[in-house]
TORDOBA-863121 format. One line per field, with one value per residue: residue number from 1; y, z, x of N, C-alpha, C, CB in turn. Coordinates in Angstrom, 2 decimals, always signed. Atoms other than C-alpha are relative to their C-alpha. Glycine has a CB too. Layout:
<atoms>
nr	[NUM, ...]
n_yy	[Y, ...]
n_zz	[Z, ...]
n_xx	[X, ...]
ca_yy	[Y, ...]
ca_zz	[Z, ...]
ca_xx	[X, ...]
c_yy	[Y, ...]
c_zz	[Z, ...]
c_xx	[X, ...]
cb_yy	[Y, ...]
cb_zz	[Z, ...]
cb_xx	[X, ...]
</atoms>
This chain:
<atoms>
nr	[1, 2, 3, 4, 5, 6, 7, 8, 9, 10, 11, 12, 13, 14, 15, 16, 17, 18, 19, 20, 21, 22, 23, 24, 25, 26, 27, 28, 29, 30, 31, 32, 33, 34, 35, 36, 37, 38, 39, 40, 41, 42, 43, 44, 45, 46, 47, 48, 49, 50, 51, 52, 53, 54, 55, 56, 57, 58, 59, 60, 61, 62, 63, 64, 65, 66, 67, 68, 69, 70, 71, 72, 73, 74, 75, 76, 77, 78, 79, 80, 81, 82, 83, 84, 85, 86, 87, 88, 89, 90, 91, 92, 93, 94, 95, 96, 97, 98, 99, 100, 101, 102, 103, 104, 105, 106, 107, 108, 109, 110, 111, 112, 113, 114, 115, 116, 117, 118, 119, 120, 121, 122, 123, 124, 125, 126, 127, 128, 129, 130, 131, 132, 133, 134, 135, 136, 137, 138, 139, 140, 141]
n_yy	[-0.63, -1.42, -1.31, -0.14, -0.61, -1.22, -0.87, +0.05, -1.05, -1.59, -0.82, +0.03, -1.33, -1.36, -0.58, -0.95, -1.36, -0.73, -0.49, -1.36, -1.22, -0.20, -0.65, -1.11, -0.71, -0.31, -0.83, -1.36, -0.48, -0.20, -1.17, -1.07, -0.23, -1.16, -1.22, -0.42, -1.03, -0.98, -1.29, -0.94, -1.29, -0.84, -1.38, -0.81, -1.60, -0.38, +0.97, -0.58, -0.35, +1.14, +0.82, +1.00, +0.83, +1.40, +0.82, +1.47, +1.12, +0.90, +1.38, +1.34, +1.09, +1.00, +0.83, +1.21, +1.03, -0.22, -0.14, -1.44, -0.91, -0.81, -1.25, -0.68, -1.34, -0.91, -1.33, -0.69, -1.29, -0.31, -1.56, -0.29, -1.13, +0.48, +0.12, -0.42, +0.23, -0.38, +0.80, +1.22, +0.76, +1.04, +1.13, +1.09, +1.02, +1.10, -0.76, +0.07, -1.58, -0.92, -1.23, -0.64, -1.72, -0.66, -1.31, -0.58, -0.62, -1.69, -1.33, -0.83, +0.23, +0.76, +1.18, +0.94, +0.78, +1.59, +0.99, +1.73, +0.90, +1.28, +0.64, -1.30, -1.22, -1.23, +0.18, -1.28, -0.93, -1.33, -0.93, -1.05, -0.69, -0.60, +0.02, +1.36, +0.67, +1.49, +0.66, +1.34, +0.82, +1.39, +0.58, +1.08, +0.63]
n_zz	[-0.85, +0.59, -0.23, -1.29, -0.33, +1.10, -0.92, -1.80, +0.28, +0.29, -1.19, -1.07, +0.98, +0.04, -1.62, -0.67, +0.73, -0.23, -1.63, +0.20, +0.69, -0.69, -0.96, +0.41, +0.41, -1.22, -0.36, +0.83, -0.94, -1.53, -0.05, +0.85, -1.09, -0.97, +1.02, +1.08, -1.10, +0.88, -0.27, +0.17, +0.44, -0.36, +0.74, -0.63, +0.57, +0.39, +0.68, +1.73, +0.28, +1.36, -0.38, +1.24, -0.69, +0.15, -0.62, +0.41, -0.97, +0.23, -0.84, +0.30, +0.84, -0.16, +0.82, -0.02, +1.46, -0.10, -1.55, -0.04, -0.45, +1.04, -0.79, +0.44, -0.09, +0.71, -0.18, +0.29, +0.55, -1.01, +0.05, -0.45, -0.88, -1.22, -0.12, -1.08, -1.52, -0.10, +0.15, +1.24, -0.54, +0.95, -1.03, +0.92, -0.85, +0.35, +0.68, -0.59, +0.03, +0.65, +0.17, +0.97, +0.37, +0.04, -0.35, -0.20, +1.16, -0.04, -0.38, -1.07, -1.33, -1.19, -0.58, +0.22, -0.75, +0.15, -1.55, +0.01, -0.98, +0.42, -0.89, -0.94, -0.21, +0.91, -0.04, +0.72, +0.48, +0.68, +0.13, +0.74, +0.43, +1.13, +1.49, +0.71, -0.85, +0.00, -1.32, +0.26, -1.12, +0.05, -1.25, +0.54, -1.49]
n_xx	[-0.97, -0.67, +0.87, +0.16, -1.73, -0.19, +0.78, -0.64, -0.92, +0.22, +0.45, -1.21, -0.86, +0.77, +0.62, -0.67, -0.24, +1.25, -0.32, -1.17, +0.54, +1.07, -0.71, -0.42, +0.92, +0.00, -1.04, +0.39, +0.73, -0.58, -0.82, +0.86, +1.16, -0.42, -0.12, +1.69, +0.88, +1.03, +0.05, +1.49, -0.48, +0.88, -0.50, +0.77, -0.17, +1.51, +0.80, +0.02, -1.05, -0.34, -1.57, -0.49, -1.38, -0.30, -0.41, -0.44, +0.18, -1.18, +0.58, -0.83, +0.56, -0.79, +0.19, -0.37, -0.55, -1.86, -0.44, -0.52, +0.56, -0.01, +0.65, +0.75, +0.08, +0.98, -0.02, +1.45, -0.16, +1.06, +0.01, +1.41, +0.38, +0.33, +1.17, +0.68, -0.68, -1.62, -1.03, +0.03, -0.61, -0.17, -0.75, -0.69, +0.43, -0.86, -0.85, -1.35, -0.25, +0.71, -0.39, +0.71, -0.48, +1.45, +0.20, +1.15, +0.41, +0.60, -1.19, +0.15, -0.71, +0.62, -0.68, +0.27, -1.00, +0.18, -0.63, -0.70, +0.19, -0.51, +0.76, +0.37, -1.38, -0.12, -1.78, -0.78, +1.20, -0.41, +1.06, -0.84, +0.88, -0.22, +1.31, +0.01, -1.28, -0.06, -0.54, -0.37, -0.18, -0.38, -0.31, -0.35, -0.28]
ca_yy	[-44.73, -42.26, -39.90, -40.05, -39.32, -36.75, -34.73, -35.34, -33.79, -30.73, -30.05, -30.63, -27.67, -25.34, -25.21, -23.51, -21.06, -20.06, -19.61, -17.45, -15.09, -14.96, -14.13, -11.44, -9.82, -9.92, -8.27, -5.46, -4.96, -4.74, -2.22, -0.17, -0.21, +2.21, +4.64, +4.79, +7.19, +9.28, +12.66, +15.85, +18.84, +21.89, +25.00, +27.90, +31.51, +33.28, +31.47, +32.00, +32.61, +31.17, +28.93, +26.54, +23.93, +20.65, +18.00, +14.82, +11.79, +9.16, +5.33, +2.05, -0.80, -4.22, -6.63, -10.09, -11.75, -9.82, -9.26, -5.44, -2.33, +0.27, +3.91, +5.39, +9.19, +10.81, +14.29, +15.89, +19.33, +21.16, +24.53, +25.77, +28.15, +27.80, +26.57, +28.32, +26.34, +28.30, +25.57, +22.88, +19.65, +17.21, +13.56, +10.92, +7.59, +4.91, +7.49, +7.53, +11.66, +14.19, +17.50, +20.53, +24.30, +26.39, +29.69, +32.40, +33.70, +37.13, +40.35, +41.10, +40.90, +38.45, +35.48, +32.34, +29.25, +25.40, +23.01, +19.43, +16.70, +13.61, +11.52, +13.95, +15.80, +19.19, +18.73, +22.18, +25.07, +28.40, +31.27, +34.25, +37.46, +38.57, +39.26, +35.86, +34.50, +30.96, +28.43, +25.29, +22.29, +18.76, +16.19, +12.55, +9.90]
ca_zz	[-23.81, -25.74, -25.84, -22.16, -21.55, -24.35, -22.11, -18.59, -20.16, -21.68, -18.66, -16.44, -19.14, -19.40, -15.64, -14.57, -17.23, -16.53, -12.62, -13.89, -16.08, -13.28, -10.52, -12.91, -13.56, -9.44, -9.09, -11.76, -9.83, -6.47, -7.85, -9.93, -7.00, -4.80, -7.94, -9.44, -7.84, -9.12, -10.04, -10.13, -12.12, -10.60, -12.71, -10.71, -11.83, -12.18, -13.56, -17.41, -17.58, -21.32, -20.99, -23.51, -22.49, -22.72, -20.19, -20.47, -18.41, -18.28, -17.36, -16.91, -19.51, -18.45, -21.50, -20.64, -24.11, -23.85, -20.09, -20.88, -18.98, -21.45, -20.33, -22.03, -22.83, -23.47, -24.21, -24.03, -25.57, -23.66, -23.97, -22.30, -19.72, -16.01, -15.01, -12.47, -9.27, -9.87, -10.64, -13.58, -12.52, -15.00, -13.43, -14.29, -12.73, -12.24, -13.54, -12.65, -13.38, -14.78, -16.38, -17.81, -19.08, -19.09, -19.95, -19.91, -23.19, -21.97, -21.48, -18.40, -14.50, -12.96, -11.00, -12.38, -10.82, -11.00, -8.04, -8.76, -6.64, -6.16, -4.36, -1.40, -1.43, -3.16, -4.09, -6.57, -7.47, -10.02, -10.16, -12.38, -13.10, -16.05, -19.46, -21.19, -18.44, -18.22, -15.28, -15.09, -12.66, -12.82, -10.44, -10.52, -7.48]
ca_xx	[-3.68, -1.70, -4.53, -4.85, -0.72, -1.08, -3.87, -2.29, +0.82, -0.58, -2.69, +0.59, +2.23, -0.92, -2.27, +0.78, +1.17, -2.48, -1.32, +1.60, -0.67, -3.30, -0.02, +1.21, -2.01, -2.71, +0.54, -0.53, -3.46, -1.88, +0.85, -1.58, -4.43, -2.20, -2.16, -5.54, -8.10, -11.46, -10.55, -12.89, -12.21, -14.44, -14.55, -16.08, -17.36, -20.49, -23.34, -23.42, -19.88, -18.48, -15.55, -13.60, -10.80, -9.29, -8.23, -6.66, -7.30, -4.35, -5.70, -3.58, -4.63, -3.32, -2.95, -3.29, -2.37, +1.07, +1.32, +2.13, +1.09, -0.14, -1.62, -4.50, -4.60, -7.86, -8.38, -11.49, -12.10, -14.98, -16.74, -20.01, -21.32, -21.16, -24.52, -26.96, -25.18, -21.89, -19.71, -19.32, -17.63, -16.02, -14.87, -12.31, -12.86, -10.05, -7.37, -3.60, -3.42, -5.35, -4.40, -6.48, -6.48, -9.80, -10.38, -12.77, -14.53, -15.29, -13.23, -14.72, -13.07, -15.18, -13.50, -12.97, -11.06, -10.68, -10.04, -8.34, -10.00, -8.32, -10.81, -11.95, -8.68, -8.67, -4.68, -4.66, -6.48, -6.05, -7.95, -7.66, -9.78, -8.10, -10.47, -10.07, -7.78, -6.86, -6.78, -4.80, -4.27, -2.75, -2.43, -0.72, -1.18]
c_yy	[+1.06, +1.20, +0.82, +0.75, +1.51, +1.28, +0.08, +0.96, +1.63, +0.36, +0.24, +1.37, +1.10, +0.52, +0.98, +1.21, +1.07, +0.44, +1.21, +1.12, +0.40, +0.92, +1.37, +0.87, +0.40, +0.99, +1.57, +0.86, +0.42, +1.56, +1.01, +0.77, +1.49, +1.11, +0.78, +0.76, +0.97, +1.59, +0.88, +1.01, +0.73, +1.10, +0.72, +1.33, +0.22, -0.48, +1.02, +0.30, -1.25, -0.25, -1.15, -0.55, -0.84, -0.30, -1.32, -0.89, -1.19, -1.05, -1.09, -0.90, -1.31, -0.97, -1.36, -1.06, +0.38, +0.22, +1.55, +0.83, +1.18, +1.34, +0.58, +1.69, +0.49, +1.14, +0.39, +1.30, +0.19, +1.39, +0.16, +1.48, -0.67, +0.04, +0.78, -0.47, +0.81, -0.84, -1.16, -1.34, -1.19, -1.33, -0.99, -1.08, -0.92, +0.55, -0.25, +1.56, +0.17, +1.63, +0.69, +1.30, +0.48, +1.42, +0.75, +0.41, +1.22, +0.92, +0.72, -0.56, -0.95, -1.26, -1.56, -1.01, -1.53, -0.36, -1.26, -0.66, -1.50, -0.84, +1.07, +0.82, +0.97, -0.08, +1.36, +0.66, +1.22, +0.51, +1.49, +0.96, +0.92, +0.03, -1.17, -0.65, -1.48, -0.69, -1.14, -1.16, -1.46, -0.57, -1.99, -0.70, -0.76]
c_zz	[-0.17, -0.06, +1.66, +0.54, -0.73, +0.94, +1.04, -0.41, -0.32, +1.09, +1.13, -0.62, +0.40, +1.23, +0.28, -0.47, +0.14, +1.64, -0.30, -0.56, +1.33, +1.47, -0.58, +0.15, +1.74, +0.40, -0.66, +0.89, +1.25, -0.46, -0.61, +1.17, +0.63, -1.03, -0.74, +1.38, -1.16, -0.04, -0.54, -0.36, +0.10, -0.39, +1.08, -0.27, +0.12, -0.89, -1.60, -0.41, -1.18, +0.46, -1.19, +0.97, -0.29, +1.32, -0.42, +1.57, -0.60, +1.05, -0.39, -0.48, +0.38, -1.21, +0.46, -0.66, +0.08, +1.25, +0.02, +0.81, -1.05, +0.65, -1.53, +0.20, -0.69, +0.00, -0.44, -0.31, +0.18, -0.19, +0.35, +0.60, +1.56, +0.31, +1.34, +1.75, +0.16, -0.32, -1.16, +0.58, -1.70, +0.83, -0.97, +0.86, -0.50, -0.78, +0.78, +0.05, -0.80, -0.26, -0.78, +0.31, -0.32, -0.02, -0.50, -1.34, +0.04, +0.42, +1.09, +1.25, +0.76, +0.14, -0.79, +0.30, -0.45, +1.29, -1.08, +1.16, +0.13, +1.18, +0.66, +0.03, -1.07, +0.18, -1.42, -0.29, -0.47, +0.39, -0.82, -0.25, -1.26, -1.33, -0.52, +0.53, -0.07, +1.38, -0.15, +1.48, -0.72, +1.27, -0.58, +1.44, +0.06]
c_xx	[+0.64, -1.00, +0.38, +1.08, -0.24, -0.78, +0.51, +1.27, -0.21, -1.02, +0.91, +0.61, -0.97, -0.41, +1.09, +0.02, -1.54, -0.07, +0.89, -0.49, -0.99, +1.19, +0.36, -1.23, -0.72, +1.17, -0.19, -1.02, +0.25, +0.59, -0.73, -1.21, +0.46, +0.07, -1.26, -1.15, -1.16, +0.76, -1.27, +0.46, -1.34, +0.66, -1.49, -0.12, -1.72, -0.96, -0.15, +1.12, +0.36, +1.20, +0.00, +1.16, +0.04, +0.39, +0.46, +0.05, +0.74, -0.54, +0.69, -0.88, +1.39, -0.60, +0.56, +0.86, +1.53, +0.66, +0.94, -0.95, +0.03, -0.62, -0.70, +0.00, -1.01, -0.20, -1.33, -0.13, -1.69, -0.38, -1.54, -0.26, -0.07, -1.41, -0.35, +0.59, +1.28, +0.95, -0.51, +1.01, -0.04, +1.08, +0.17, -0.03, +1.30, +1.49, +1.22, +0.46, -1.17, +1.10, -0.96, +0.45, -1.48, +0.28, -1.31, +0.06, -0.58, +1.05, -0.71, +1.01, -0.39, +1.00, -0.41, +1.29, -0.51, +0.73, +0.12, -0.38, +0.95, -0.72, -0.71, +0.59, +0.20, +1.59, +0.14, -1.44, +0.87, -1.16, +0.46, -1.53, +0.27, -0.91, +0.98, +1.27, -0.18, +0.65, +0.68, +0.46, +0.36, +0.08, +0.17, -0.17, +1.08]
cb_yy	[-0.63, -0.22, -0.59, -1.17, -1.17, -0.40, -0.29, -2.04, -0.50, +0.40, -0.59, -1.58, -0.19, -0.07, -1.34, -0.31, -0.45, -1.00, -1.27, -0.27, -0.35, -1.78, -0.81, -0.09, -0.93, -1.19, -0.73, -0.39, -0.62, -1.42, -0.15, -1.00, -1.39, -0.24, -0.53, -2.26, +1.39, +0.12, +0.47, +0.34, +0.03, -0.07, +0.07, -0.09, +0.24, +1.03, -0.43, +1.31, +0.21, +0.52, -0.93, +0.86, -0.26, -0.37, -0.02, +0.07, -0.35, +0.70, -0.40, -0.67, +0.65, -0.55, +0.48, -0.27, +0.55, +1.33, -1.60, +0.64, +0.21, -0.64, +1.32, -0.62, +0.58, -0.18, +0.69, -0.09, +0.11, -0.24, +0.75, -1.05, +0.70, +0.64, -1.39, -0.58, -1.63, +0.32, -0.56, +0.75, -0.38, +0.80, -0.63, +0.29, -0.59, -1.01, +1.45, -1.00, +0.67, +0.17, +0.05, -0.23, +0.32, -0.37, +0.67, +1.00, -0.72, +0.28, +1.27, +0.02, +1.01, -0.49, +0.00, +0.13, +0.35, -0.76, -0.38, -0.15, -0.25, -0.09, -0.86, -0.04, -0.72, +1.58, -2.31, -0.37, +0.44, +0.11, +0.26, -0.71, +0.61, -0.45, +1.87, +0.11, +0.46, -0.43, -0.33, +0.25, +0.02, -0.20, +0.50, +0.01, -0.86]
cb_zz	[+0.21, -1.61, -0.05, +0.60, -1.02, -1.84, +0.26, +0.84, -0.99, -1.64, +0.56, -0.04, -2.09, -0.79, +1.49, +0.17, -1.85, -0.48, +1.12, -0.98, -1.69, +0.32, +0.42, -1.33, -1.24, +0.68, -0.49, -1.57, +0.10, +0.65, -0.61, -1.48, +1.35, +0.89, -1.14, -0.88, +1.05, +0.90, -0.47, +1.23, -1.52, +1.30, -2.42, +1.05, -2.01, -0.38, +1.03, -0.39, +1.31, -1.77, +1.91, -1.73, +1.20, -1.05, +0.68, -0.89, +0.26, +0.31, -0.23, +1.22, -1.99, +1.55, -1.13, -0.02, -1.91, -0.77, +0.55, -1.45, +1.23, -1.24, +0.99, +0.38, -0.35, +0.15, -0.71, +1.03, -1.71, +1.47, -1.62, +1.11, -0.55, +0.93, -0.10, -0.38, +0.29, +1.24, +1.48, -1.77, +1.68, -1.52, +1.42, -0.53, -0.25, -1.01, -0.14, -0.93, -0.70, +1.05, -0.52, -0.02, -1.66, +1.30, -0.44, +1.14, -0.60, +1.15, -1.42, +0.37, +0.78, -0.31, +1.67, -1.14, +1.79, -1.50, +1.86, +0.03, -0.17, -0.10, +0.88, +1.15, +0.07, +0.53, -0.65, -1.64, +1.30, -1.63, +1.54, -1.70, +1.01, -0.24, -1.47, -1.70, +1.70, -1.28, +0.93, -1.07, +1.01, -0.65, +1.32, -0.84, +0.55]
cb_xx	[+0.80, +0.56, -1.86, -0.16, +1.66, -0.95, -1.18, +0.67, +0.59, -0.65, -1.12, +1.20, +0.06, -1.21, -0.10, +1.10, +0.40, -1.30, +0.93, +1.24, -0.89, -1.06, +1.19, +0.61, -0.95, +0.01, +1.34, -0.78, -0.67, +1.45, +1.30, -0.95, -0.05, +1.53, +0.82, -1.16, +1.44, -1.79, +1.20, -1.00, +0.74, -0.43, -0.08, +0.25, +0.85, -0.03, -1.68, -0.78, +0.85, +0.03, +0.08, +0.62, +0.28, +1.07, -0.70, +1.77, -1.56, +1.64, -1.54, +0.73, -0.18, -0.01, +0.46, -0.74, -0.78, +0.56, +1.15, +0.15, +0.53, -0.78, +1.39, -0.93, +1.07, -0.93, +1.10, -0.85, +0.80, +0.45, +0.50, -0.38, -1.56, +0.70, -0.33, -1.43, +0.43, +0.42, +0.42, +0.82, -0.75, +0.74, -0.89, +1.53, -1.70, -0.94, -0.43, +1.06, +1.52, -1.48, +1.23, -1.51, +1.27, -1.01, +1.13, -0.19, -0.76, -1.30, +0.38, -1.59, +0.00, -1.70, -0.46, -0.54, -0.04, +0.74, -1.48, +1.78, -1.42, +1.78, +0.75, -0.10, +1.55, -0.89, +0.83, +1.17, -1.23, +0.36, -0.52, +1.05, -0.36, +1.05, -0.26, -0.01, +0.06, +0.88, -0.99, +1.30, -1.39, +1.22, -1.55, +1.43, -1.06]
</atoms>
């Protein structure tokens, strides 16, 4: 009888704790859901144009153990050439913010540009024709 009573008391204490954690998690998901989006960085230039750069992707992370919200900052360094299509795309999924800067690695006067897309919306663009010119873009939802 004592064992059954102890199990019942534990159940009555632990079930609401689980419900509270689920409620907090659902609130965090709803709050963040309005601010999370897929981003796309598009670099445009003549095919074969050499470039290098870095971009940062900020994503939210909810830890159910501590019930805290944290943010991951992933930094990517890239270099390469614009492919035959005339553009290069870098994608960031479920992010809260993205920022990047890219530089031409040539001394010519060809155009080099960046477009930052938030979902299907173009939110920022920058361009340069300067030798070794740099383009930058940043967005937050």
